[in-house]
C-alpha positions as CSV (number, residue, x, y, z in Angstrom):
1,M,54.0,-68.3,11.0
2,K,56.0,-69.4,14.0
3,P,58.2,-66.6,15.8
4,G,61.2,-66.3,14.0
5,G,59.6,-66.5,10.3
6,Q,59.4,-70.5,10.2
7,Q,56.3,-71.9,8.6
8,P,54.7,-74.8,10.7
9,N,55.5,-78.4,9.6
10,M,52.1,-79.1,7.7
11,Q,52.7,-82.8,7.6
12,Q,53.6,-82.6,11.5
13,L,50.2,-80.4,12.0
14,M,48.3,-83.1,10.0
15,K,49.4,-85.8,12.2
16,Q,48.3,-83.9,15.2
17,A,45.0,-83.3,13.7
18,Q,44.3,-86.8,12.7
19,K,45.2,-88.0,16.2
20,M,43.1,-85.3,17.7
21,Q,40.3,-86.5,15.7
22,Q,40.9,-90.2,16.9
23,Q,40.8,-89.2,20.4
24,M,37.4,-87.1,19.8
25,M,35.9,-90.2,18.2
26,A,37.0,-92.4,21.1
27,A,35.6,-90.1,23.6
28,Q,32.3,-89.7,21.6
29,E,32.2,-93.5,21.6
30,A,32.8,-93.7,25.4
31,L,30.2,-91.3,25.9
32,A,27.6,-93.1,23.9
33,Q,28.4,-96.3,26.2
34,A,28.0,-94.1,29.8
35,E,25.1,-94.0,31.3
36,V,24.3,-91.1,34.0
37,T,20.9,-90.8,36.1
38,G,18.9,-88.0,37.2
39,T,16.3,-88.3,39.9
40,S,13.1,-86.1,41.2
41,G,10.7,-86.2,44.0
42,G,13.5,-87.5,46.6
43,G,14.1,-90.5,44.5
44,L,10.5,-91.4,43.4
45,V,11.4,-91.1,39.9
46,T,14.9,-92.4,38.3
47,A,15.7,-91.5,34.5
48,T,18.8,-93.1,33.0
49,V,20.4,-91.9,29.9
50,T,23.7,-92.3,27.9
51,G,26.4,-89.7,28.0
52,S,25.3,-88.8,24.5
53,G,21.5,-88.2,25.7
54,D,19.7,-91.3,24.8
55,V,17.1,-92.2,27.1
56,V,17.7,-95.6,28.4
57,S,15.2,-96.2,31.4
58,V,12.8,-94.3,33.7
59,K,11.8,-95.9,37.1
60,I,8.9,-94.7,39.2
61,K,8.3,-95.8,42.5
62,P,4.6,-97.1,43.4
63,E,4.2,-94.5,46.0
64,A,4.6,-91.8,43.2
65,V,1.6,-93.0,41.5
66,D,-1.6,-91.2,42.3
67,P,-4.4,-91.8,39.9
68,D,-6.0,-88.4,40.9
69,D,-2.9,-86.5,40.1
70,V,-1.5,-87.7,37.2
71,E,0.0,-84.5,36.6
72,S,2.3,-84.4,39.3
73,L,3.8,-87.7,38.0
74,E,4.1,-86.1,34.6
75,D,6.2,-83.3,36.4
76,L,8.4,-85.5,38.4
77,V,9.1,-87.8,35.0
78,V,10.2,-84.4,33.3
79,A,12.2,-83.4,36.1
80,A,14.1,-86.4,36.3
81,L,14.6,-86.3,32.6
82,H,16.0,-83.0,32.9
83,D,18.4,-83.7,35.8
84,A,19.8,-86.8,33.9
85,S,20.2,-84.4,30.8
86,R,22.2,-82.0,33.0
87,A,24.3,-85.0,34.3
88,A,24.9,-86.2,30.8
89,R,25.8,-82.7,29.6
90,A,28.4,-82.2,32.4
91,L,29.8,-85.7,31.8
92,A,30.2,-84.7,28.0
93,D,31.8,-81.4,29.1
94,E,34.2,-83.3,31.3
95,R,35.4,-85.8,28.8
96,M,35.3,-83.8,25.6
97,G,36.5,-80.3,27.3
98,P,40.1,-81.0,26.7
99,L,39.7,-82.2,23.2
100,T,37.8,-79.3,22.4
101,S,39.3,-76.2,23.7
102,G,42.4,-74.9,21.9
103,M,42.4,-78.2,19.8
104,G,44.8,-80.0,22.1
105,G,47.8,-78.0,21.6
106,L,47.6,-77.7,17.9
107,G,47.8,-74.0,18.4
108,L,44.3,-73.4,17.0
109,P,41.4,-71.8,18.4
110,G,38.8,-73.8,20.2
111,M,35.9,-75.2,18.5
């Protein structure tokens, strides 16, 4: 109940919730289309992922390839993917944060 004993207008709350859901869906779609990159080895390996975390590409510079040391290249690829994933999470937090904290002013706890 609101201060003063009045109950919140349920129709208004439902409209706000629907608007919030539309904003959330739009933000998720934008994240799925956004791309971020991560690098390792001073740029020897670059990984590109979408904001939703799907791997788009991995680029490896020729000087990173040593047939006698494949393990180092594997480590560089993993590190670049981790860096890209971190960037994707940061982007998601930036774009989704306002929508998930406090339910956008509905007076409801964050999700």
